[in-house]
N, C-alpha and C positions, 0 to 999 in steps of 0.2 A: 165334555164328552168323556164318558166313562170307557176307558180302554186300557189294556195292558200296555205298559210302556217299557222301552229298553232303558236300562240304567244309562244315564247320560255319560258316565265314565266309559262304558263299554259301547255305547251307541255312536253312530256316525250319521250325520245328515248328508244325504246324497241326492243327486239328480240321476235318474236312470232312464236311458233311452232304449226303447224296445221296437221290434218290428213284429208284425203278425203274418208275415209271408205275402203281403200284398204290396210291398214296396214303400209303404208309408212308415214313418218313424213316429213313435209316441213318446212323450216325455213325462215322467212322474217324479215327484219329490217326496222325501220322507226320511224317517229314522230307521236305520237297519243296524244289526249287530256287527261288530268288528269281525267276529268269526265267520259270519256268512259272506261278508264282503271279501275277506282274505281268501276264502274258499273259491269264490267266483273268479278272483284275479288269478288264482293258481289253476283254474280250469277244473276244479274238483267239486264244485257245487252241483249236487244232483237235486232235481225237483225245482224249487222256487226260491227266489230271494224275497224276503218279507219286508215290507215297508209299513211302519206304524206312523200315525199322524200324517197319513198320506194326502197329498193334494197335487193338483196340476194347474197350469195356467192355460186358459182358453182365450182365443181372440174373439172379440165381439165388437164389430164395427170399428176396428182399428185399436181397440183398448184391450189390454190383458186383464182378464177377470179370473180370480182364483176359484177353483172348484175343490172344496174341501170335503173329503169322504166323511160322511156322518152329519153333514150340515146342509149341503147344497142339493136342492131339487130332488131329482130321481135317486140321488145317492145319500139322502138324509137318514135313511134307516141303516146305513152301513156302520161298522164299528170303528172305522178310521184305518183299517188294516187292508193292505193289498198284497197279494202273492203273485209275483211276476215269474213266469217260467224262465228258468236260467238259460235255456237254449234260445230264447228270443231277445236276450239282452245284447245290445250292440255296444253300449258304452256306459260307464259309471263315473261320475265326477263327485268327489267329496266336497262338501260345503262347510263353511264355518258355522252356519246357523240357518234356520228356515228364513224365508222372505219376511221382512218386517211387517207386522200387523196382521198377517193372514191367519195365524192360529190363535189369535187373542180370544179370550172367553166370550166376548160379545161379537158374534159374527156380523158381517155386513157393514162394519164401520169403514168409513173412508179413511185411508191413511195416506200420508205423503212422506216422501223421503226428504231429508234435509235437516238443517239446524232448527231446534225448537227452543225458545226461551222458557226457562222454568218459572220466572216471575216477570210479569209485565213491568216495564219501566217507562217513565215519562221522559220524553226527549228534554235535553237541557233547555232552560228558558233563554230566549234570545236576549243578548245584552246590547244595550244601546251604546253606540260608539260616541265618545266625546271627541269633538274636533276643536282644535284651537281656533279662537276667533281672530279677527284681523289684528288685535293687539297682542296676541300670543297667550292669552288667558284661556284656561279650559272652561 
């Protein structure tokens, strides 16, 4: 996805929850600048908070499915950037990183969380137990 990115030293991964005046809350994830985030926290952000590498999680039959701006269905022509009106933002939570696997180069891959072995290993071969016979010999 060709898009302008925020320098990771200056950028902050966030979850942003917004409302659109209808009572529902919408949640988006992406990378924003530290300056914009600090301005929003201080109540000084005018206009919009910009999220790059933006995505959200939609529920589909009980499963959470990622919707990545610039890749997914009706949003595939997007640049990956969302601008969220500052006055609609309800909450912002900083993240350590984006969700695992969602922004990988090959979209649509199934990913699972948990430990992954780097090299497959064979289980140890079973050893036969030697039992002493009636005379005490092995």
